[in-house]
N, C-alpha and C positions, 0 to 999 in steps of 0.2 A: 504494499499499501505505499501510497504515496500522497502527500498533506498537502491543500495550498490555502491562498486566501484569496474568496473572489467579491465584488462588490453584489449587493444583495439584490438592487434593483436600480433604475435610472432616478430613483429619488435625489440620488446625490446631486444630481445635473440641476434638477428642476429647483433642489432649493438655492443652488449655489448662485445662479441667475435670478432668483426670486430675490436672493439678497442686496446683490451687485448692483441693481438698478438704480442709479443715480442715488449714489451715495453722497451723502454731505462730510464736508471733513471731519478727522475725531475730534470727539469729543471725551470729558471725563466719564469715566462707566460707572453708573449706579452701584452700591454695594447693595448685598442682600442677605438676610437672615437664615439661619439654617433653618427654618419651621416650613410647612410642607408647602410647595409649589401652588401661587394659586391661580386656576383655570380661566385661560383668556376665551373670549367667546367669539374673536376672526382672528384668522392668520396674519389680516394684516393688523394687529396692535403693535404698539412697539416690542422690541425684542431685544430682551436681556441677555445680556452675554456674559458669561462669569468669566473671569479668568484672564481677561484681556481687558487693555487698557482703554477702551473707548465703546462707545454704542451706535450701530448706524441708524438712523430713524426707522420710524413705523412703515414695512413697504407698501408703497402703493398701491391700489388697487388698478386694475390692466385697463381699466377708461380712462383714468388720469393718465396711464402710461403713453397711451396713443394718443392722448391730448400733449402730452409733453413734446411727440415726438411730433406734432403737426405743429406747434408753437412756431418752430423759425427761430428757437432759439439753439445754436450750434454745441453739438456734443466732440470731445477732444477723440473718443475713442468708437467706430461705429463696427460690432462683432457682428458678423454674416453666417449663422449657423449656431445652434443653442442643444450642439451635442454634448459629449464630454467636452472635450479642449474648447468649445468655444464657450461654455460656461465657466471652464476655468479662465480662461483668457480675463471673461466678463467679471467674475471675481476677482483677479491679479490687479486688473487694472484699475476699478472702483478705490478696493480698498488703498490706492496708492493716491489717490485725491484726484484722479482722471472721472471726469462727466464720461459716463460711459452709457453705449445704449447697446439692445442685442433682440437679433430679429431671426425669425425662424418661420418658414415657410407652416410648418405640422407644431406638433407639441415639442418638450423639451423632452431631448435624446430618441425622439420617435424615429431613426433610420441608426445609422451604423451601430451607434452608441447602445440600442437598446438590441441589437440581433447578436452582436458580441459575445465571447463567453466571459466578460467581466470577471474573467479570473485574475488574479495579482499575482504576478509571477516573480521568481527574485531571477527566472534568469540564470539558474545552475546549468543546465545543459551547456550554455555556451561558455562554459569554463573548462568542461571536455572538451569542446570542439576547438577552444581558443589552444589550450593544450598541447593538443594532439599536432596543432596546423602550427605550434613553433620548434617543437621536436620531429615535424617532420624534415624529408628530405629537402623540401623546396627552399628552409631555412638557409640554406647553406648558398644557395645562389644569391637570397636577397636577406641579408641578416637583419640590416636595419627597417625595411619595410614590414617583414615578419615581426618583430618586436612591437612595431608601430601599433599594427594591427592590433597584437595581441595586448597592448595595454590601451587599447582601446576598447576592447571587449570586457576587458575586466572594470575601466571605468564605467562602461555601461550596466553590468552585474551591479556594480557598487550603488549605484546611484536608482537600481530598480529597487534593491536591499533597503535603501533607504526613504522611496517613496514608499514602500509595501509596508516599511515599519509605522512609515507616518501615520496610514491610514488605518493600520491594526490601534495605533494609540489616542488615535485623536478621534475619530468614528467610528468606536465598538460596534455602533448598534447596525452599520452599514457591511459589515463584514462580517463574515464566518468561515471556518473549516470546511471542508467537505473533502472526502475521500476518492481518491481519482484509481479506477482499475484498468491495467494493464492487460488486454486476451495474450497467453501461449497457446497458440495454434500448436505450434512443435515445437518441441526440446532444444533440439540444438539452435535454433536462431536467439539472439541476444532479443528483447522488447526494444521496439525503436524509439526514440522521444516524440515522435511526432502525435501526442496523444490530444485531441481537440477538445473540447466543452463548448456545449450550447446552451444557451441559459442558464441553469440550475442544473444542466444537465452533465454526464459523463459520456463519451462518444468516440469510438476509434474507428479508424478508418476500414472500410471493407474489401476485401479482395473479392472480385467480380462476380465467381462461383460460391461466395458465401453471401448470409444474409447479414444487412445492417444493423448491429446489436445498440439496444443504448439504455443506460437507466437513469429513471428522472425521480433523484429526490425534492419533489416538489413541495408546494404547499398538502398539496392533495396526496391521499395515500400514495407510497412508491409503486411504480408503475414498471413493469419490465416488457420490453416490445419488440419483435423481431420485424425488420422491414423486407420483404423480399422483395417490393418494388423498387429499384434504383431508376428512379425516375429524373432525378437532379443530372445526372448522367445524359440527357437531354437537354441539351440546352440551343437555341437558334441559331443557326451559325453564322459568321459573317461573311459574307460575300464583296469579288473585289470591286465591283460596281459601291457598294457603302464605304469601303476604305478609302477611295480614289482621294479623298482629301486630305488625309493621312501622308498622303506622298507633296504635297505643297508646302514650303517650307518659304516663309515671307520674313527677309531677312527687314529687321530694324534699322531705320532711316533717322538721320537726325533730323528731318524735320518732319517726325512724325509727332510732331505736338500733343496731342490731342492726347493719343494713347498712351506716349511717354509721362504725358502727365498725372492719366489716371494710373498706371501702372507702378508710378513713384508713391502714390499713398497710397497701397495695397499692400498688405503683408498677408502670404500665404501660409497656413500653417496643416498640413497633412500628414497622413499615416498615421493619427494617435491611437491611443490603447488606456484604458482607465489604469493600468499601472504607475504608467508615468504622465498622465493628463498635468496634472499641476506643474511640474517639472516644463513640461512643454508651454505651459501657460505662462509661467514664468520666462522662460526664454523670449516667448516672441514678444512681450510686453517689453522686455529690456530692447528687443528691436527695435520695435514701434518709437517708442522713447529716443534711441537712439539716433534714428531717421526723422522724425520728425522736429525732434529738438525740443521737449517738452523741459522747462523749470521748474524749479520748486517742487518736484514729484519726491515723494516719499520712498522710500524701500519696500523689496516686498516682502510682505509679512504672512501669508498663507500657507508657509512651512509650520508654523503655530498655529494657525488660524482653523476653529472648529466651526463646523457647519451647524445651522439649526438644527437643535434638537440631541446636539453633542455633547454640549454643557456639562459637566459634571455628572457624566451619564454612568450609571449602575444597569446592566443587563438584567433581560428575565424579566419576571413578574413580580419577585418582590424587589425590583428595583425600580418598579414601577408602585407600586406599593409605598416603599419608603420615603415617597414625594406627593401623597397625597392622604388625606383624612376620606376623600369620598369611596363609594361602592363603585368594585372594577367589574368589568365582565369576567366570563368563566376563560379560563385560561388559555387556551386556544386563541382567543382573539387578541387579550392582553397581550400574547406574544408577538402574536402579530404586528400589531400597534406597536409595538417598542421595535421592533427588527427594523418597520419603514419609516417611523415618525421622533424614534429616541424618547426623549423627554416630553416633545411635544403631543405625541398620545393622548397626555393631558386634557389635550384641546377637545379629544375625539370620545362620542358615549351617547350612541344611541342605539334599536331594535336592529337585527340582523340584516343584512341587504341579500344575500345569497343563502340559501340554506344548507347546511353539512360546510361550511368556508367559515372561515374566520373574518369576511370583511363585512362590515356595518353599515347602518343608512347615513351616519353621519360623518362617515369618510366620504362619501361621494361630496356632500357639503364642500367638506374640508378642501378638498382636491382642485374643486369647482373655486376655491380660494386662492390655490396652488395654480392658477390659471388653465386649469383643463376646460377644453373647448368642446369635447365630444362624447357622450357614450363610447365608440369606439376606442377615443383614448384611452377611457377611463376603465375598461374592462380588459383591454388589451395591452397598455402600457402601466396604466397607475397600478392595478390589480393582478394583471396577469390571467385574470378568470378564464379569458377567451381562450389560452393554450391550454389550461388547465383539465377544463371541462365544456366544452362547448354548448349542451346542455340546460348546464345550470347558467351561463353567461347571456344564451336566449331569454329563460327566466326570470333574468337581472335586468335585464335588458327592459324588457315589459314593466319588471318592477320600476325601471328610472325614470320609463315615461309615467306611469299614473304616481307616482310619489313625487317627480320634481316637474310635472310636465307647465307648473307655472313658472312663480319667482325666478327660482333657483337658475335654471337654465337660461331663463331670459336676462338677466344680471349677467351670468359668464359668459354669456354668447352661446350655447350648447347649443345652437339649432341651425339647422341647414341655411347658408347663406342665399340670400337673392343673388342672381346676376341675369347679364341680358339671356334671353333664350335663346340655346345653340341647337335647334333641331337638325340646324345643316349636320352633326355631329353624326344622326341615327345614318344621314346620309352618304357620311363617309363610310363607315360601318356595312352599309347596304353595297356600298362599290367595289369596297376594297377587296377585291376577290380572292389576292393571296394572300392577307393577313400582312402586309409588308407596314400598314400604318399611313399611307401616304399612296394616292392615285396615277396614274400615267395616263398617258394618250390610251393606251388597249384600254383600260378599266373603263375609261368613261366613254369612248369610242364601244362598246358592249351594251352600256347604257344605252348610246344614242341610238344604236341597230334596232333595241328593243324599242324604243321612241319612234322610228320611222325616220332620223335625220340620218343622213349623208354624212362618211366619213371619208376626207381627202386628203393627205397635204399635197395638194397641189398651189400653181401659183394663186392661183384665185381661193384662197382657205373659204370651206365652208362654214356657216352660222356656228357649229359646233368649234372647227378651229380656233374658233376667233374667240368663246366662250371658255375654252381652254385656255387660250391665253391671258383672258383677261382674270381667270383664276389665279393663274401660275404668276404671283405679282414679281417673283424673285426670280423668273425665267430660268430656273431650274432644270424645267421640262418634266417635273413631277408637283404632285397637289400635296400642301400637308392640309390636318384638319383646320387650322385656324382660317389659314387659306382659303377653303372651301367656305369656312362657313360665315366668314365677312363677304364673300360672294354671293350666297346663299340667303343674306340678310340684307341684300343690295338690291337695287333696283335689275328687275331680269327681263328677259328677251324670253323668245316661244321655248327655246330650250331649258330656258331657266324655268319656264313655268311650267313644260311638260315633266321635268324633272322631281320640279317639287311635288306635283301631283301624283306621280308614280312612285314616290319612296313614301309608301306607307306602309312602313313595319309594322307587323303585328303590336299590338299592344296585351300586357300580362295582365288577368285582371284572376288573382288568387282566390283558390278556391278547395277545400272549407275552407272557415273561417278560423278554425283551432290552428291551422296550419299555417296561416298568414306569413309570417316570421320567415320561415324555414322555405316558402316555395318563394317570395320574395326575391330573398338571397337567391336560390338557386336559378330565378329566370335573369338576375345580374348577371352572374357570373356565367349565365349560357350565351350573353349577348341582348338580350331586350334592356330599353331604354327608357320603355312608357310605361306607364304602370296606371292600372284603373280599378278605382275603389269606391268607397260612397261611405256618406255619414250615417251610416243606418247598422247599429247597433247586431240587432238582431243577426244580420247575415255579414257583415263587415266589421273589421277589424281595421279600422285607420292607424291606431298608435303603434300597432307592430309593424305596420307598413311603414310607418316613420323611423322606426327602431331599424328594421331591415336597411331602408335607404341609407341611414345614417354607417351603420355598422359597415356597410357597403365601400365606403371611402369615398365614393364617385362624387364628382361635381356636380351641384342642384342644376350649373346652365348646363349638362350634358344629359338631365333626366325629364322626363316629361309626365307630370303628375297631374292625373285627374281625379278628381270625384264628382260626387253628387249631393243636391238638398232629396232629400227624401220627404214627400209630404205624408203628415200626420198618419193616412189611410194607411202607408208601408211601412210604419214603425211599430216596434212590440210597445204597448202603453208601461210595460215596468222598467223598461230602458231608453228613455226616450233622449236626444243630446240637447233638444229644449223646451221651453216652459208651451205644455199642449193649450194652455188658456190665452195665449198673446196673438196679436195680430198675425198674419200669412208673412206681410215682414217682417216681423222682430222673429219670429222662427228662421225664416231663412238665415237673418243676421246672426243669430245664435248658432245656426248649424255650420255657417262660414267659420266663425271663429273658433269654435272646436274643430275643425277641419284642420285650418291652420295649425292650432295644437298639435292634437294628434300627430301631423302628417312634420311637424317641426320645419317648417319652411312659413316665409313671408308673403307667398303667392301660388297660385294655382295657375299650372297652365291651362285647364278648363274646367270649368264648373257648369253641369250639368242640372238639370231639374229632372230628376229620377222617372216623374212621369206627370201630366197634363193634372192638374186640379180639376174637379169636378165642372167649374165654369170657364168658360173662356175669360170672364172680366178675372177669376181670382188666377188664371194661369199668367195674366198680364199683369197680375198685382205682384205676383212673384217674380215674375221675370225683370220689371221695373227695379225690384231690390238688385237682382241678381247685378244689373247694367249698372245700379250704384258701386259693389266691388269693384266695379273694372274700371269704374272712375277714379276709385282709390287706391287703386294698381295691385288689390288683392283680386286678382284674378285677371288674366289673359286672354281668354276666349270664353265664349257661354255656348252650351247648346241642351240637348233635351233628350231623353231615353222614353223606348215605350211610346212613341208617339209613329200611328199606325193611321190617323186621319191624316190624307193628304191635304186634304181643304181646310184642316185646322192649322198645320204647317204652314200653309201658304199665307195664310191670315198672319200669322205670328211674323213669317218671315217679312210680310208689307209694312208690319204696324210698330215692329222692335227700333230703340235706337240702335241697338248693337243687337246686329243679326245674327242667327246662331251660326255659326261654327263649323257643328257637329251635330249627326242625328243618331244615335244610335239603337237600333232593333235588331229582333230577330229577325236572321238570317235564313226563312226556312219557306216550302212552300205553303202552309198553312196561310201566312200573312200573303195574299193576293200574287201570286206569282213570285214567291219570295220580295215581298214589298217594291214592287215596283210603279206604281205608282208614288209612294213615297219619295223610293231614290231619284222619280221626274222631279218633281220636286228640289230635291237636293242638286242635281245636278244644271239646274234652270238659275238656283241661286249661288250657284258655288259653294254648299253645303258639304262636310266632307262626310260620308255616310260609314259607319262603323258597325260591325255586325259580328252580335253574339250567337251563340249555337250554329256558328257556321257549319262545323265538323256532325256535332250529337243530332242534329235537326235534321241532318241530309244525310242516315245513314245508309238510306235505300241508293242515293243516287252513286255513293263512294263504293259499292259494292255491285253497281252497273257496268256492265261492257265497254262504255266509252272509258272512263276515268279510268280505270284497270289499263285499256290496252293504252291509254298516254304514260301512265304511272310507269309500263313497263320497256317502254320505248325511251322515258329517260331516267331508269334505273333507278325512281324512286317510291317513295307509298302512296297510296289512292291519295292519301289526306295533304300531304304536302302538292299533289295536283290540284287539288281541288285550294285548295288556299292559294296558291299562285295565281290559279284562274279568279277568284275575289278581289284578288289581287291588280289583277289585270281587267277588272271592271272599275278603277279606279274606288276599292272599298277599303278598308281598313279593319283585319277581323281582329277578334279579341281569342288571345289565345287561354284556355285554363287550363291546360294540362298539368299534371302534376310529377309527371317521370320528366327528368334534367334530359333523357334523350329524345325525349318528343321536342322538347324546349327548345334544343340545337337543331331538329330539323325542321322545327317551326321557324325557324332562321335562316334555312340553309334552303331555299324552295328553288325547284328548277322554272328556267327562263321557258315558258311555251313560246309556242310559233302563232302566227295570227290564222294559222288554219285550224289550231286545236284551239283556239281559243273560239272562234269558229263556231267549232262540233258541240264543245261545253255549253255554250251558248243555249245552244235548241234544249237542253235539260231543265230550263228553266224556263221556258218560252221566251 
C-alpha cells in the first residue's frame, strides 16, 4: 500500500476566489475569546481570521461584484479562469494589496480542476528517475547537464513536499489520506509508477485484453466495478484539413502594435496542479508585479494564510461539537460538513436534502451564497452527488426546484439565462450530415436539392451559392454555427424562407409524467432541442422539465421551450396552478408565472392555449392576456392546441393582434382526413402546424404496403419514413417515445423524393 494526500473537493478554489475579490488593505485583526463560535446567518458576513495579523472585509454578494466590474474603476489585475491556479493567483494578488478581479464562464473549478485526481503528491518517484538518470552512462557525455537536470528534479520534489506540508497543516479539513492499490497481474514485472487517480478514486491503466478496474471510496458506500467497454479509446480523429492552420507560422513584426500591446499586458500560466497551485500563483504574481512595475506591493503571505474554515480547525465530529453548544446533525452529516467547509460548517443546519446521503437543505442555500449558479453545478461540482448516484441526484434536483423555486434561485441567479432565440442552431444540427460541427457546400447543397434549388458553381452563381457566400462571413469555405445563426435571424431570400420552413425538427413531448426528468435528459442527449410541455400538473411536470434543461448544461439560446395555459376544464381540481375563482385573464397570468418559475427561464419560445374556451369571446379574452405576455417579453410567440374548427381558427387569425404562430393538433384520420381544413388555414396564414399522435394515431397506414416499400428502399423503419413524410408536408411532428434508440431515429430521417412524397400523399387524401 502507498499513501498519499489529496484535496477533498474543489471547495478550496471556491473559497479562495471568494475571499480574494476586491480585498482592502490589511487592517488589525480582531481578537476573539475561547468560547463557542457564534453562528453567522450568511456567508457574506464579516470573516474573522484567527492567528493572522489582519481581517478582510466581508465578502460582497455576487450582484455587488458585478456592479463593481461595471463601474469603470480600473483593476490592477484581471484573472481569467477560476480554477485551482486562477483562484490561487487571485488570492495571492489581492492579499498583496492589488485590486483584483477574477472571472470565469462557469462555476469555480468547473473544468480541469474538478476533473483531475486532486492528489497531493510528493514527487517521490522523480527521485528514483533523477538518480537513475544521473548514474547512467549518459552522464559521462554531459556531466554538467546531468547534474543540472538532477538538481532541477530534486528542487521540484522539495517544493512539492513543502506545498503538500502546507496543505496538510494549514487546511486539514480539505486533505485526507487515501490508499493506492497497485495491481500485480504477473510476478516478474515490477509495478510501474504510472498510477492514476480520478476524483476520489483509485484507477490503473488497463491492458486492452483486460477490463478496467476501479475502486471508488466516495461519500457513498464502497463500489467496485469492472468496465469491459473501453470506450475512451474511441476518440474523434483529427484530419489534415482540420490541422492546416497549425502549419502557418506568423512571425511577429515590430509594427504589430495592437498585438504587441495586448501580449505585453497578458501573463499566461498553464499546466497547473493542486499540489503546487499556491507556488505557481506566487510565481505568476511575482512576474506580473515585475512586468507591470507595481509599487508599494506587499510580500506574498499565502504560504501561511489559512482559507476560510481552516482557522483553529479541529477535525471530525468532536471538533465541531467543541465549537458550539447547539445540537448537531447525525454524525455522517456533521463529518461531511466539516470536511467540506471546516469550522464554517457551523453556518449550516437544516433538513436532509438527499435521502441516504449527508447533504442537507441549508447547504444548498449556503452554496448559493458562495456563488453557485445552477442545479447542475450544485449536484455535480459542489456535492458530487450526480457522480455518486444519478437517481438520487434526480430526486434532489426536483427537491431543489420545489424548495428553492422562488427567492433563493432568483437571488443567486440559478435560473436559465434569457438570450436571443437561436433556432438556427437547430438548423445546423439538421444539416450537419457528417457531425463535423460546421456546414460545407455539399451539406448546404443537399438541403437545396431537397428544396428544388439549383446548385452550381458556375460563373453566374445560383441563388443558393450567393446565400452560402452570405453565410460564410469569414470566407473560409465552411459555415460555423454562429455564422449560420446570424444569417438565419437576418433578412432572408427565398432560399432562406424555404429552408426556414423545411427545418421543422421534431419536438420532444415527455410522457409519462413520472419519467419527465429522465426522458427530457435522454431526448437532449439524443439531439432534440425543442421540448413541449404544459402547465397542467395532472399530466405534465414542468418543474422536472426545467430541472432537466438546467442539468443538461445546454445554452438557453439553443433550446426551444414551449408550454401551454390549460383552461379550468382540463385541470385536476386538486392540483390547480392558478386560482379557480379568478377571471380568465388572471388565470392565464398565474399560469404563465408558474411556467416561468417551473421551467427556470424568463421567457417562453411559444405559449399555447391548450384548448379553446367554451365561447369565442372567452377564447379571445384569454388570447388578449397571452398577447400581453408577448409584449412583456415573457413569450416570443403564441399558438393554440386542439383547435379542429377551421372557421374558428380563421376568425382568431383575423382578430388577434399577435397572430398564432403554431397550431398543435392530432394528425389522425379521424379529424377530417388528417385535419386538412385546419392545415389549409395554417398554410394561408403562415401558421406552423404541429402534429401529435403522428405515429400512434396512424398504425394502419404504417403497416400498409406503401410505407413499408418506401422504408425498405431507404433502409429505414416505417416510423422514420412517415415522420419524414410529415416533415415534407411542412409539419413539425411531436415525438413522445421513451426509447433512446427511437429518439435518435426520430432525428435521423431519410430524405424522401418528390415521387415518394406524392405516393404517400394519397394515403391522407
